[in-house]
N, C-alpha and C positions, 0 to 999 in steps of 0.2 A: 764948589761947595753947595751952591743953590740948586744945581741940577741933581746932586747927590741927595739932598734933602727932599726934593720933589719925588725922586725915585723911591726913597724910603717911605714917604707919605703915601705913594700909590700902592706899594706893597702892603703897608699896614691897612690901608683902606680896603684892599681886596681881601685880606685876611679877616677883617672885621665883618665884611659882607658874607663871607663863607660861614663864619661862626654864627651870624644872625640867621642865615638860611637854615643851617643845621638845627639851631634851637627851634625855629619856627616849624621845620619839618618834623622834629621829634615831638613837639607839642601837638601838632596835627595828628601824628600817628597815635600818640597816647590817647587823644580825644576819641579817635576812631575805635579804640579798644575799650570803650565803656560798655560795648555790647559783646555778646558771644558771636564768633564767626566760625562757620564750618565750611571749608572748601573741599569739594570733591574734585581732586586734581585730575586733569586730563593727561594720563601717562600711557595711553594706548591700551593694549589688551592686558590690563592688570589693575590693581587697586592701590590707591594712595589718598589718604584723607588728612588734611591739616585742620586742627582745631586751635583757634586763637581765643583765649578766654579773656573776660573782662578783668581778670586778675593778672594780666600780662604773662600768662603761661602759653607755651607752644607745645602742642601734642601732635605727634605724627603717627597715624595708623597705617602700616605697610608702606612699601617703597616702590612698588611697580616693578616691571620686568627689565628695566635698564636704567641708564642715568638721566632719562628725560625728566625725572622727578626734580633734578637740580634746577633746571630752567623753570619748572613750575613753581618751585619754592621761591626762586628769585623774583618771580612776578607777584607773589602773594605774601612775602615778608619784606620788611624794610631792609635796605642793603646792609645796614649795620647790625641787624638782628640775627645773630648766629647761634643763639641758645635754643635748644630743644629740651624741654623739661622731661618729656616722656616719649619714648618710641614704643609702639605696640606692634609686635609681629603676630598677626592672627594665626598663621601657620607657615611652614617652611617651603611652600611651593615657589618656584622661581619668579612667577609673575607678581609676587608679593614681597620677596626678600632681596632681589638683586640690587635694587636702588639703595637699599639701606646701608650697604657696605660703604659706599662713597659718602653717604650722608654722615656716617660716624666719623669719617676722615675729615670732612669739611666743616662740620658743625660741632658745637660743644653739646654733646648729649649727656644729660645727667643720669638718666635711668632707662633701662630697657625691660619691658614686660613681655614674657613669652611663656609658652607651655613647657618647653624643654622636651617636647616629644622627640622620639628617636628618628633621626634622618641623617643620611650621609651625603646629601647632594653638595657639590663643591661650593655653590653660593651660600648655603646655610653654614657650612663649616668655616667659610671665609668670614661670615658675620660673627660667629662665635669667637674666632681667632682675634678679630678686631676688638671685640668687647673685652677679651682677656688682655690684649696688648695695651689698651687704654685704661684698664682697670675700671671700667664703667659698671656702676651698680646695676644689678639685675633683680627683678622680682618675678616670682613664678606664679602663673595663673593656675592655681591648684584647687579651685573651687570658687563659688560666688564670693565676691568681696566688694566693698564700697570704697572707692577712691574719692575722698573729699577734696575738691579743688578750690573751694571758697564758699562764701555764704550763698545758699540756694543753688549750688552747682556741684553735681556729683557725676562721676563716671562709675557706673555699676558694671562689674564683670558678672555676667549671667551664666556663661559657659566657658570652659568645661565645668561640670558639676562636681568633679573630684580631681585628684592628682593623676595626670596622665603622662608625667615625665618619664622618659626612657621607654615609653610604650610604643610598640609597632602598630601602625595603622595601615590596613590595606588601601584605604582611601584617606589621604591626608586632609581632604576637605572636612572630614568629620572630626578633625581635631581643632577646628577653627575656634578662636576666641570670639564670643558674641558679647557685645557691650552696649550699654544704654547710657547715653548722655542726657542728663536732666538739668534744665535751667529754668527754675520757677515753673511756669505752666507749659513750657515747650520741651520737646524731647526728640532724640534721634536714636535709632536702633541700627547698630553696625554689625553685620552678620558674617563678614569675611566670605568664605566660600562654603559656609554651612549648608548641608543638604537636608533631605527629608528626615534621615535618622536623628540629626541634631534638633530639627524642628519638633519632632515627636517627643524627644526627651525634654525639651523646654516646655512644651505644652503640658506634659505629664507632671512637671515640677510645680505647676500652678503659679509660676512667677508672673509678675505684671509685665506684659510685653507691649502694652499700648505705647504708641509713639506717633508724633506728628510726621516725622520723616523716616522712611525706611531705606537703608542702603541695601538694595536687592541682592540676595545671596547668589554667589557663583556667576556673576556677570549676566544674570537673567536666564540661566540654564533651566531646562525643564525639570531638573532634579532638585530644584529649590522652589520656595515661594508657593507652598501648597495653599489651597483655599482656606483650610482650617487655620493655618499659620497667619494668613492675611486677616482673617476674621478676628483673631486675637489681637493683632497689632492695630488695626483700624487706622492706617496712615492716610494723611491727606496727600502726601507727596512720596514718590518713589524715585530713587536715583540708581541708574544702572551704569556702572563703570565698565566700559567696554571699548575695544579698538575697532576702528572702521574696517569693514570688509574682512573681519577675522575668519580664520579657517574653521572655527568651532561652531559657527552658525549662531553665536550669541548676539543679542538675546533671542531666546526661542519664542516663536509666535504664540505658543500656548501660554507662556508666562506673560507676554505683553497683553494678550487678550484678557487674561484673568485680571490684570491690573486695571485695564480699561473698563471692564464690566463692573468693577467696584468703584468707578469714578475717581480713581487715584491719578493725580497729575504726574506724568512720567517725564523725567529728565534723563538724558543720555550723554555721556562724555563724547561719544563718537559724533553726535549731532550738535551738541550744545557747547562743547569744550568744557573747561573748568566751570563748575557750578558752585556759586557762593550763596550760603544762607547766613543772614545776619538776624540776630534776635535780641530784644531787650528782656526776654523772658515772658512776654505777654503776646507777642506777635512775631511773624517771620517776614523778612524781606528777601527776595530772591533775585540774583543777578547771574547771567550766564555770559561766557566769553564770546560765544558766537550768536 
């Protein structure tokens, strides 16, 4: 009987220790979420950006070219955190959409924002099928809109300027959602694969493009990041999401030199791994994986 009681006592002690550690870990994680965090995930030759708000929301912009995004999320979200409040698909190219299919299967996604542009690629159709299967709420990016995430925190959809659903695009990059995240005095501009035509449309619209951090368009391609566009943004930092030794020659030397000449600090996922920005709304702290 005494041995049995000792065994029960040991089991209860272990259970209490686990509960204590979970509570401590949760409290620590919640404390860390007093600030805004933006993680530019290293997913190879593709885009994926995780936004963790001080209001405990998780937002994922694009999912990369394969399921590498799953391990990246595992490193940047608590193991028990399986909720994603909003998924944004900037455009249906495979290097942005493929990883999202498995994300929808493994995480509880509350809403998906997309343009509904016409495209019949298998990964995009698989995403639409998974959305339908799970009855996930969708929102259409059919013009500028302001998504209020909390006090002093807004995600502004700047592009497209109008409804492009079911429209054919010769170059899908020019259907990319462009969004600006503003937290008090700090801001991030996410450009997807937007090229020069989108940049010109945004400039002509006279929208406020200024941002502290620029997610460089189209992996640093020479067909994005014009000097006029950079002059309007005036970023301190530029992030290029790109795969090592990719066959496209991204980022292009012209784009890199243009950024350097403007004294913009460049971070690259092929060189730095995942790049983490943390902000209290007044300043930025930067941490890289490599």
